[in-house]
PDB file with one MODEL, atoms N, CA, C and O in Angstrom:
MODEL        1
ATOM      1  N   ILE A   1     -46.293-173.621-144.169  1.00  0.00           N
ATOM      2  CA  ILE A   1     -46.255-174.505-145.027  1.00  0.00           C
ATOM      3  C   ILE A   1     -45.496-175.966-144.843  1.00  0.00           C
ATOM      4  O   ILE A   1     -44.454-176.335-144.303  1.00  0.00           O
ATOM      5  N   ASP A   2     -46.726-176.695-145.684  1.00  0.00           N
ATOM      6  CA  ASP A   2     -46.065-177.967-145.290  1.00  0.00           C
ATOM      7  C   ASP A   2     -45.077-178.678-146.764  1.00  0.00           C
ATOM      8  O   ASP A   2     -45.291-179.043-147.920  1.00  0.00           O
ATOM      9  N   ASN A   3     -43.882-178.555-145.757  1.00  0.00           N
ATOM     10  CA  ASN A   3     -42.633-179.317-147.085  1.00  0.00           C
ATOM     11  C   ASN A   3     -42.275-181.313-146.964  1.00  0.00           C
ATOM     12  O   ASN A   3     -41.441-182.071-147.460  1.00  0.00           O
ATOM     13  N   SER A   4     -43.121-181.418-146.286  1.00  0.00           N
ATOM     14  CA  SER A   4     -42.986-182.630-146.217  1.00  0.00           C
ATOM     15  C   SER A   4     -42.943-183.251-147.869  1.00  0.00           C
ATOM     16  O   SER A   4     -42.253-184.201-148.239  1.00  0.00           O
ATOM     17  N   THR A   5     -43.552-182.716-148.429  1.00  0.00           N
ATOM     18  CA  THR A   5     -43.497-183.839-150.132  1.00  0.00           C
ATOM     19  C   THR A   5     -42.654-183.367-150.292  1.00  0.00           C
ATOM     20  O   THR A   5     -42.119-184.202-151.021  1.00  0.00           O
ATOM     21  N   GLU A   6     -41.347-181.906-150.135  1.00  0.00           N
ATOM     22  CA  GLU A   6     -40.851-181.609-150.818  1.00  0.00           C
ATOM     23  C   GLU A   6     -39.139-182.554-150.221  1.00  0.00           C
ATOM     24  O   GLU A   6     -38.107-182.677-150.880  1.00  0.00           O
ATOM     25  N   SER A   7     -39.401-183.019-148.922  1.00  0.00           N
ATOM     26  CA  SER A   7     -38.483-183.881-148.210  1.00  0.00           C
ATOM     27  C   SER A   7     -38.204-185.341-149.125  1.00  0.00           C
ATOM     28  O   SER A   7     -37.157-185.677-149.680  1.00  0.00           O
ATOM     29  N   THR A   8     -39.447-186.033-149.075  1.00  0.00           N
ATOM     30  CA  THR A   8     -39.677-187.044-149.542  1.00  0.00           C
ATOM     31  C   THR A   8     -39.015-187.088-150.944  1.00  0.00           C
ATOM     32  O   THR A   8     -38.160-187.916-151.258  1.00  0.00           O
ATOM     33  N   ALA A   9     -39.535-186.034-151.820  1.00  0.00           N
ATOM     34  CA  ALA A   9     -39.069-185.975-153.157  1.00  0.00           C
ATOM     35  C   ALA A   9     -37.154-185.765-153.180  1.00  0.00           C
ATOM     36  O   ALA A   9     -36.574-186.107-154.210  1.00  0.00           O
ATOM     37  N   GLU A  10     -36.587-185.376-152.362  1.00  0.00           N
ATOM     38  CA  GLU A  10     -35.364-184.835-151.733  1.00  0.00           C
ATOM     39  C   GLU A  10     -34.413-186.309-151.849  1.00  0.00           C
ATOM     40  O   GLU A  10     -33.461-186.628-152.561  1.00  0.00           O
ATOM     41  N   LYS A  11     -35.206-187.026-150.749  1.00  0.00           N
ATOM     42  CA  LYS A  11     -35.167-188.238-150.129  1.00  0.00           C
ATOM     43  C   LYS A  11     -34.851-189.551-151.781  1.00  0.00           C
ATOM     44  O   LYS A  11     -33.818-190.124-152.129  1.00  0.00           O
ATOM     45  N   ASP A  12     -36.043-189.564-152.295  1.00  0.00           N
ATOM     46  CA  ASP A  12     -35.915-190.156-152.982  1.00  0.00           C
ATOM     47  C   ASP A  12     -35.270-189.793-154.736  1.00  0.00           C
ATOM     48  O   ASP A  12     -35.166-190.546-155.704  1.00  0.00           O
ATOM     49  N   ASN A  13     -34.993-188.596-154.603  1.00  0.00           N
ATOM     50  CA  ASN A  13     -33.770-188.535-155.513  1.00  0.00           C
ATOM     51  C   ASN A  13     -32.591-188.726-155.390  1.00  0.00           C
ATOM     52  O   ASN A  13     -31.889-188.864-156.392  1.00  0.00           O
ATOM     53  N   LEU A  14     -32.001-188.790-153.952  1.00  0.00           N
ATOM     54  CA  LEU A  14     -30.849-189.303-153.427  1.00  0.00           C
ATOM     55  C   LEU A  14     -30.421-190.793-153.620  1.00  0.00           C
ATOM     56  O   LEU A  14     -29.309-191.203-153.951  1.00  0.00           O
ATOM     57  N   MET A  15     -31.927-191.759-153.248  1.00  0.00           N
ATOM     58  CA  MET A  15     -31.797-192.811-153.122  1.00  0.00           C
ATOM     59  C   MET A  15     -30.855-193.955-154.312  1.00  0.00           C
ATOM     60  O   MET A  15     -31.141-194.225-155.478  1.00  0.00           O
ATOM     61  N   THR A  16     -30.132-194.253-153.790  1.00  0.00           N
ATOM     62  CA  THR A  16     -28.955-195.530-154.377  1.00  0.00           C
ATOM     63  C   THR A  16     -28.710-196.824-154.393  1.00  0.00           C
ATOM     64  O   THR A  16     -28.339-197.170-153.271  1.00  0.00           O
ATOM     65  N   GLY A  17     -28.742-197.715-155.150  1.00  0.00           N
ATOM     66  CA  GLY A  17     -28.822-198.853-154.819  1.00  0.00           C
ATOM     67  C   GLY A  17     -27.016-199.134-153.760  1.00  0.00           C
ATOM     68  O   GLY A  17     -26.675-200.224-153.302  1.00  0.00           O
ATOM     69  N   THR A  18     -26.332-198.040-153.656  1.00  0.00           N
ATOM     70  CA  THR A  18     -25.300-198.405-152.602  1.00  0.00           C
ATOM     71  C   THR A  18     -26.173-198.029-151.280  1.00  0.00           C
ATOM     72  O   THR A  18     -26.048-198.679-150.242  1.00  0.00           O
ATOM     73  N   LEU A  19     -26.868-197.173-151.371  1.00  0.00           N
ATOM     74  CA  LEU A  19     -27.144-196.612-150.098  1.00  0.00           C
ATOM     75  C   LEU A  19     -28.090-197.630-149.647  1.00  0.00           C
ATOM     76  O   LEU A  19     -28.432-197.509-148.471  1.00  0.00           O
ATOM     77  N   ALA A  20     -28.647-198.706-150.370  1.00  0.00           N
ATOM     78  CA  ALA A  20     -29.502-199.559-149.788  1.00  0.00           C
ATOM     79  C   ALA A  20     -29.014-200.657-149.813  1.00  0.00           C
ATOM     80  O   ALA A  20     -29.779-201.559-149.473  1.00  0.00           O
ATOM     81  N   LYS A  21     -27.678-201.032-150.185  1.00  0.00           N
ATOM     82  CA  LYS A  21     -26.907-202.136-149.490  1.00  0.00           C
ATOM     83  C   LYS A  21     -25.937-201.840-148.124  1.00  0.00           C
ATOM     84  O   LYS A  21     -25.560-202.474-147.138  1.00  0.00           O
ATOM     85  N   VAL A  22     -25.740-200.217-148.798  1.00  0.00           N
ATOM     86  CA  VAL A  22     -25.155-200.391-146.742  1.00  0.00           C
ATOM     87  C   VAL A  22     -26.591-200.783-145.528  1.00  0.00           C
ATOM     88  O   VAL A  22     -26.660-201.761-144.783  1.00  0.00           O
ATOM     89  N   TYR A  23     -27.906-199.309-145.729  1.00  0.00           N
ATOM     90  CA  TYR A  23     -28.823-200.173-145.062  1.00  0.00           C
ATOM     91  C   TYR A  23     -28.650-201.626-144.490  1.00  0.00           C
ATOM     92  O   TYR A  23     -28.404-201.963-143.332  1.00  0.00           O
ATOM     93  N   LEU A  24     -28.856-202.441-145.677  1.00  0.00           N
ATOM     94  CA  LEU A  24     -28.617-203.887-145.209  1.00  0.00           C
ATOM     95  C   LEU A  24     -27.526-204.716-144.862  1.00  0.00           C
ATOM     96  O   LEU A  24     -27.562-205.677-144.093  1.00  0.00           O
ATOM     97  N   GLU A  25     -26.138-204.088-145.748  1.00  0.00           N
ATOM     98  CA  GLU A  25     -25.147-204.530-144.415  1.00  0.00           C
ATOM     99  C   GLU A  25     -25.156-204.217-142.847  1.00  0.00           C
ATOM    100  O   GLU A  25     -24.626-204.959-142.020  1.00  0.00           O
ATOM    101  N   GLN A  26     -26.023-202.670-142.446  1.00  0.00           N
ATOM    102  CA  GLN A  26     -26.250-202.195-141.675  1.00  0.00           C
ATOM    103  C   GLN A  26     -27.001-202.711-140.522  1.00  0.00           C
ATOM    104  O   GLN A  26     -26.910-202.425-139.328  1.00  0.00           O
ATOM    105  N   LYS A  27     -28.072-203.867-141.393  1.00  0.00           N
ATOM    106  CA  LYS A  27     -29.250-204.946-140.684  1.00  0.00           C
ATOM    107  C   LYS A  27     -30.295-203.895-140.198  1.00  0.00           C
ATOM    108  O   LYS A  27     -31.043-204.094-139.241  1.00  0.00           O
ATOM    109  N   LYS A  28     -30.276-202.824-140.905  1.00  0.00           N
ATOM    110  CA  LYS A  28     -31.647-201.876-140.777  1.00  0.00           C
ATOM    111  C   LYS A  28     -32.514-202.030-142.276  1.00  0.00           C
ATOM    112  O   LYS A  28     -32.796-201.515-143.358  1.00  0.00           O
ATOM    113  N   TYR A  29     -32.657-203.068-141.453  1.00  0.00           N
ATOM    114  CA  TYR A  29     -33.851-204.263-143.043  1.00  0.00           C
ATOM    115  C   TYR A  29     -34.783-203.546-143.360  1.00  0.00           C
ATOM    116  O   TYR A  29     -35.089-203.566-144.552  1.00  0.00           O
ATOM    117  N   THR A  30     -35.635-202.585-142.356  1.00  0.00           N
ATOM    118  CA  THR A  30     -36.648-201.779-142.958  1.00  0.00           C
ATOM    119  C   THR A  30     -36.642-200.876-144.077  1.00  0.00           C
ATOM    120  O   THR A  30     -37.284-200.856-145.127  1.00  0.00           O
ATOM    121  N   LYS A  31     -35.542-199.955-143.470  1.00  0.00           N
ATOM    122  CA  LYS A  31     -35.035-198.893-144.495  1.00  0.00           C
ATOM    123  C   LYS A  31     -34.760-199.508-145.672  1.00  0.00           C
ATOM    124  O   LYS A  31     -35.112-198.895-146.679  1.00  0.00           O
ATOM    125  N   ALA A  32     -34.097-200.803-145.848  1.00  0.00           N
ATOM    126  CA  ALA A  32     -33.398-201.767-146.873  1.00  0.00           C
ATOM    127  C   ALA A  32     -34.418-201.415-147.715  1.00  0.00           C
ATOM    128  O   ALA A  32     -34.337-200.466-148.495  1.00  0.00           O
ATOM    129  N   ILE A  33     -35.458-202.190-147.590  1.00  0.00           N
ATOM    130  CA  ILE A  33     -36.771-202.440-148.466  1.00  0.00           C
ATOM    131  C   ILE A  33     -37.420-201.209-148.633  1.00  0.00           C
ATOM    132  O   ILE A  33     -38.158-201.113-149.613  1.00  0.00           O
ATOM    133  N   GLN A  34     -37.326-200.459-148.048  1.00  0.00           N
ATOM    134  CA  GLN A  34     -38.085-198.512-148.278  1.00  0.00           C
ATOM    135  C   GLN A  34     -37.132-198.330-149.603  1.00  0.00           C
ATOM    136  O   GLN A  34     -37.637-197.975-150.668  1.00  0.00           O
ATOM    137  N   ALA A  35     -35.797-198.580-149.486  1.00  0.00           N
ATOM    138  CA  ALA A  35     -35.151-198.043-150.099  1.00  0.00           C
ATOM    139  C   ALA A  35     -35.138-199.155-151.670  1.00  0.00           C
ATOM    140  O   ALA A  35     -35.299-198.525-152.715  1.00  0.00           O
ATOM    141  N   TYR A  36     -34.992-200.409-151.784  1.00  0.00           N
ATOM    142  CA  TYR A  36     -35.489-200.997-153.114  1.00  0.00           C
ATOM    143  C   TYR A  36     -36.956-200.486-153.497  1.00  0.00           C
ATOM    144  O   TYR A  36     -37.333-200.546-154.667  1.00  0.00           O
ATOM    145  N   HIS A  37     -37.504-200.147-152.814  1.00  0.00           N
ATOM    146  CA  HIS A  37     -38.918-199.841-152.757  1.00  0.00           C
ATOM    147  C   HIS A  37     -38.995-198.651-153.948  1.00  0.00           C
ATOM    148  O   HIS A  37     -39.707-198.614-154.952  1.00  0.00           O
ATOM    149  N   ILE A  38     -38.184-197.878-153.550  1.00  0.00           N
ATOM    150  CA  ILE A  38     -37.993-196.111-154.174  1.00  0.00           C
ATOM    151  C   ILE A  38     -37.262-196.713-155.603  1.00  0.00           C
ATOM    152  O   ILE A  38     -37.668-196.525-156.750  1.00  0.00           O
ATOM    153  N   LEU A  39     -36.201-197.403-155.227  1.00  0.00           N
ATOM    154  CA  LEU A  39     -35.615-197.979-156.242  1.00  0.00           C
ATOM    155  C   LEU A  39     -36.318-198.499-157.761  1.00  0.00           C
ATOM    156  O   LEU A  39     -36.349-198.059-158.910  1.00  0.00           O
ATOM    157  N   SER A  40     -36.771-199.518-157.140  1.00  0.00           N
ATOM    158  CA  SER A  40     -37.821-199.963-158.125  1.00  0.00           C
ATOM    159  C   SER A  40     -38.728-198.973-158.807  1.00  0.00           C
ATOM    160  O   SER A  40     -38.975-199.187-159.994  1.00  0.00           O
ATOM    161  N   LEU A  41     -39.367-197.700-158.104  1.00  0.00           N
ATOM    162  CA  LEU A  41     -40.099-196.894-158.773  1.00  0.00           C
ATOM    163  C   LEU A  41     -39.249-195.983-159.652  1.00  0.00           C
ATOM    164  O   LEU A  41     -39.492-195.692-160.823  1.00  0.00           O
ATOM    165  N   LYS A  42     -38.431-195.660-159.068  1.00  0.00           N
ATOM    166  CA  LYS A  42     -37.375-195.125-159.732  1.00  0.00           C
ATOM    167  C   LYS A  42     -36.776-195.625-161.086  1.00  0.00           C
ATOM    168  O   LYS A  42     -36.430-194.869-161.994  1.00  0.00           O
ATOM    169  N   TYR A  43     -36.699-196.906-161.114  1.00  0.00           N
ATOM    170  CA  TYR A  43     -35.824-197.351-162.460  1.00  0.00           C
ATOM    171  C   TYR A  43     -37.039-198.780-162.596  1.00  0.00           C
ATOM    172  O   TYR A  43     -36.745-199.955-162.376  1.00  0.00           O
ATOM    173  N   PRO A  44     -38.065-198.393-162.907  1.00  0.00           N
ATOM    174  CA  PRO A  44     -38.954-199.504-163.379  1.00  0.00           C
ATOM    175  C   PRO A  44     -38.577-200.651-163.825  1.00  0.00           C
ATOM    176  O   PRO A  44     -38.845-201.735-163.308  1.00  0.00           O
ATOM    177  N   GLU A  45     -37.597-200.365-165.329  1.00  0.00           N
ATOM    178  CA  GLU A  45     -37.309-201.676-165.914  1.00  0.00           C
ATOM    179  C   GLU A  45     -36.150-202.834-165.228  1.00  0.00           C
ATOM    180  O   GLU A  45     -35.889-203.958-165.655  1.00  0.00           O
ATOM    181  N   LYS A  46     -35.597-202.150-164.069  1.00  0.00           N
ATOM    182  CA  LYS A  46     -35.385-202.822-163.170  1.00  0.00           C
ATOM    183  C   LYS A  46     -36.404-203.574-161.548  1.00  0.00           C
ATOM    184  O   LYS A  46     -35.818-203.884-160.510  1.00  0.00           O
ATOM    185  N   SER A  47     -37.523-203.674-161.690  1.00  0.00           N
ATOM    186  CA  SER A  47     -38.358-203.787-160.470  1.00  0.00           C
ATOM    187  C   SER A  47     -38.382-205.109-160.695  1.00  0.00           C
ATOM    188  O   SER A  47     -39.265-205.391-159.885  1.00  0.00           O
ATOM    189  N   SER A  48     -38.116-206.020-161.126  1.00  0.00           N
ATOM    190  CA  SER A  48     -37.776-207.728-160.926  1.00  0.00           C
ATOM    191  C   SER A  48     -36.999-207.810-160.037  1.00  0.00           C
ATOM    192  O   SER A  48     -37.202-208.508-159.043  1.00  0.00           O
ATOM    193  N   PHE A  49     -35.925-207.085-160.233  1.00  0.00           N
ATOM    194  CA  PHE A  49     -34.620-207.538-159.434  1.00  0.00           C
ATOM    195  C   PHE A  49     -34.212-206.714-157.952  1.00  0.00           C
ATOM    196  O   PHE A  49     -33.289-206.905-157.160  1.00  0.00           O
ATOM    197  N   PHE A  50     -35.135-205.896-157.962  1.00  0.00           N
ATOM    198  CA  PHE A  50     -35.785-205.074-156.887  1.00  0.00           C
ATOM    199  C   PHE A  50     -36.512-205.886-156.019  1.00  0.00           C
ATOM    200  O   PHE A  50     -36.274-206.179-154.847  1.00  0.00           O
ATOM    201  N   ALA A  51     -37.466-206.223-156.778  1.00  0.00           N
ATOM    202  CA  ALA A  51     -38.552-207.597-155.888  1.00  0.00           C
ATOM    203  C   ALA A  51     -37.695-208.641-155.156  1.00  0.00           C
ATOM    204  O   ALA A  51     -37.687-208.961-153.968  1.00  0.00           O
ATOM    205  N   ASN A  52     -36.974-209.082-156.203  1.00  0.00           N
ATOM    206  CA  ASN A  52     -36.067-210.057-155.622  1.00  0.00           C
ATOM    207  C   ASN A  52     -35.237-210.088-153.970  1.00  0.00           C
ATOM    208  O   ASN A  52     -35.109-210.920-153.072  1.00  0.00           O
ATOM    209  N   ARG A  53     -34.663-208.221-154.294  1.00  0.00           N
ATOM    210  CA  ARG A  53     -34.396-208.244-153.199  1.00  0.00           C
ATOM    211  C   ARG A  53     -34.660-207.836-152.053  1.00  0.00           C
ATOM    212  O   ARG A  53     -33.941-207.559-151.093  1.00  0.00           O
ATOM    213  N   ILE A  54     -36.047-207.813-152.258  1.00  0.00           N
ATOM    214  CA  ILE A  54     -37.103-207.478-150.955  1.00  0.00           C
ATOM    215  C   ILE A  54     -37.341-208.808-150.579  1.00  0.00           C
ATOM    216  O   ILE A  54     -36.999-209.074-149.426  1.00  0.00           O
ATOM    217  N   LYS A  55     -37.833-209.714-151.237  1.00  0.00           N
ATOM    218  CA  LYS A  55     -37.976-210.833-150.888  1.00  0.00           C
ATOM    219  C   LYS A  55     -36.696-212.017-149.677  1.00  0.00           C
ATOM    220  O   LYS A  55     -36.835-212.727-148.681  1.00  0.00           O
ATOM    221  N   ALA A  56     -35.590-211.602-150.561  1.00  0.00           N
ATOM    222  CA  ALA A  56     -34.642-211.620-149.937  1.00  0.00           C
ATOM    223  C   ALA A  56     -34.947-211.558-148.041  1.00  0.00           C
ATOM    224  O   ALA A  56     -35.131-212.299-147.076  1.00  0.00           O
ATOM    225  N   ILE A  57     -34.833-210.138-148.414  1.00  0.00           N
ATOM    226  CA  ILE A  57     -34.303-208.772-147.341  1.00  0.00           C
ATOM    227  C   ILE A  57     -35.691-209.456-146.069  1.00  0.00           C
ATOM    228  O   ILE A  57     -35.367-209.532-144.883  1.00  0.00           O
ATOM    229  N   LYS A  58     -37.048-209.864-146.478  1.00  0.00           N
ATOM    230  CA  LYS A  58     -38.071-210.259-145.523  1.00  0.00           C
ATOM    231  C   LYS A  58     -37.618-211.587-145.164  1.00  0.00           C
ATOM    232  O   LYS A  58     -38.094-211.963-144.092  1.00  0.00           O
ATOM    233  N   ILE A  59     -36.698-212.568-145.839  1.00  0.00           N
ATOM    234  CA  ILE A  59     -36.650-213.548-145.441  1.00  0.00           C
ATOM    235  C   ILE A  59     -35.352-213.392-144.443  1.00  0.00           C
ATOM    236  O   ILE A  59     -35.063-214.381-143.769  1.00  0.00           O
ATOM    237  N   LEU A  60     -34.701-212.419-144.335  1.00  0.00           N
ATOM    238  CA  LEU A  60     -33.472-212.401-143.035  1.00  0.00           C
ATOM    239  C   LEU A  60     -33.934-211.800-142.031  1.00  0.00           C
ATOM    240  O   LEU A  60     -33.338-211.878-140.957  1.00  0.00           O
ATOM    241  N   GLN A  61     -35.113-211.061-142.164  1.00  0.00           N
ATOM    242  CA  GLN A  61     -35.792-210.469-141.200  1.00  0.00           C
ATOM    243  C   GLN A  61     -36.259-211.630-140.471  1.00  0.00           C
ATOM    244  O   GLN A  61     -35.839-211.927-139.352  1.00  0.00           O
ATOM    245  N   ILE A  62     -37.461-212.530-141.357  1.00  0.00           N
ATOM    246  CA  ILE A  62     -37.961-213.765-140.712  1.00  0.00           C
ATOM    247  C   ILE A  62     -36.949-214.466-139.924  1.00  0.00           C
ATOM    248  O   ILE A  62     -37.255-214.572-138.736  1.00  0.00           O
ATOM    249  N   ASN A  63     -35.546-215.099-140.346  1.00  0.00           N
ATOM    250  CA  ASN A  63     -34.749-215.588-139.699  1.00  0.00           C
ATOM    251  C   ASN A  63     -34.258-214.832-138.533  1.00  0.00           C
ATOM    252  O   ASN A  63     -33.842-215.318-137.481  1.00  0.00           O
ATOM    253  N   LYS A  64     -34.332-213.893-138.765  1.00  0.00           N
ATOM    254  CA  LYS A  64     -33.393-212.842-137.561  1.00  0.00           C
ATOM    255  C   LYS A  64     -34.538-213.133-136.164  1.00  0.00           C
ATOM    256  O   LYS A  64     -34.080-213.455-135.068  1.00  0.00           O
ATOM    257  N   SER A  65     -35.718-213.004-136.341  1.00  0.00           N
ATOM    258  CA  SER A  65     -36.477-213.210-135.293  1.00  0.00           C
ATOM    259  C   SER A  65     -36.700-214.772-134.136  1.00  0.00           C
ATOM    260  O   SER A  65     -37.488-214.733-133.191  1.00  0.00           O
TER     261      SER A  65
ENDMDL
END
């Protein structure tokens, strides 16, 4: 039995802005970007805010390198 889609759906339901911030504070940039992508799909009315957060994180990634 393939439970991978159920597992992904559960993670998407548990995603919050707070968790995305925690990932960012921990410098887990890839996870933070994924979190904001999920939140953008979950809350389309805030998609421009999440897109700006993603851009900012990508800049942090570049500057870190």
